[in-house]
C-alpha positions in Angstrom: 223.3 270.0 266.8 224.8 266.4 267.3 228.3 267.9 265.9 228.2 270.9 268.9 227.4 268.4 270.9 230.2 266.5 269.9 232.8 269.7 270.2 231.2 270.6 273.6 231.9 267.1 274.9 235.5 267.3 273.3 235.9 270.6 274.8 234.9 269.7 278.5 237.1 266.8 278.3 240.0 268.7 277.5 239.2 270.9 280.5 238.7 268.3 283.0 242.2 266.3 282.0 244.0 269.7 282.8 242.1 270.0 286.2 240.9 266.6 287.4 244.7 266.2 289.2 243.8 269.3 291.0 239.8 269.4 292.0 238.9 265.8 291.5 237.2 264.2 288.7 233.4 264.9 289.7 234.1 268.2 290.5 235.3 269.1 286.8 234.2 266.2 284.4 230.7 266.5 285.2 230.1 270.5 284.9 232.4 270.9 282.4 230.9 268.3 280.0 227.3 269.6 280.6 228.3 273.4 280.3 229.9 272.5 276.8 226.9 270.0 275.8 224.4 272.5 276.7 226.2 275.7 275.3 227.3 273.9 272.2 223.0 272.7 271.5 221.9 275.9 272.4 223.9 278.0 269.9 223.8 275.1 267.4 219.9 275.8 267.4 219.9 279.5 267.8 219.8 280.1 263.9 217.8 277.4 263.1 214.9 278.7 265.4 215.5 282.7 264.3 216.2 282.1 260.9 219.7 284.5 260.9 222.5 283.3 260.9 224.7 284.7 264.5 228.5 285.9 264.1 230.9 284.3 265.9 232.1 286.8 268.8 227.9 286.0 269.4 228.9 282.5 269.9 231.7 283.1 272.0 230.4 285.2 274.4 226.7 283.2 274.4 228.4 280.3 275.3 230.4 281.2 277.7 227.3 283.0 279.7 225.7 279.7 279.1 228.8 277.5 280.1 228.7 279.8 283.2 225.5 279.2 284.2 225.4 275.5 284.1 228.5 275.6 286.3 226.5 277.6 288.6 223.6 275.3 288.7 226.2 272.2 289.3 228.1 273.9 292.2 224.6 275.4 293.8 223.1 272.0 293.3 226.1 269.8 294.6 226.5 272.5 297.9 222.8 271.8 298.4 222.6 267.8 298.1 226.2 267.9 300.5 224.4 270.0 303.0 221.6 267.3 303.2 224.1 264.6 304.3 224.5 263.8 307.9 
C-alpha cells in the first residue's frame, strides 16, 4: 500500500506539473493527488482481501474509475462550498 501511495502521489504530481499553469494549483494538485493515492491504495489491497491476483488491465481500468470518482467528488464538494460563500 505504501508503494502504491507513493506511485500515486508521483503520478498526481506529474499531472499537476503539466496542468497547474492552465487551471491553477488547487484545482489540479489536490484532486489528482487524492485520486492517485486512493486508486493505488484500493488496488494494492484487492489481492490481499480477495486472496487472488488481478491482472494489469483490471488494475488500470479500475484505477481510472476510482480516480474519476475521486475527481467527481472533489469537484462536486468544491462547487457546493463555493456556492455557499456570499
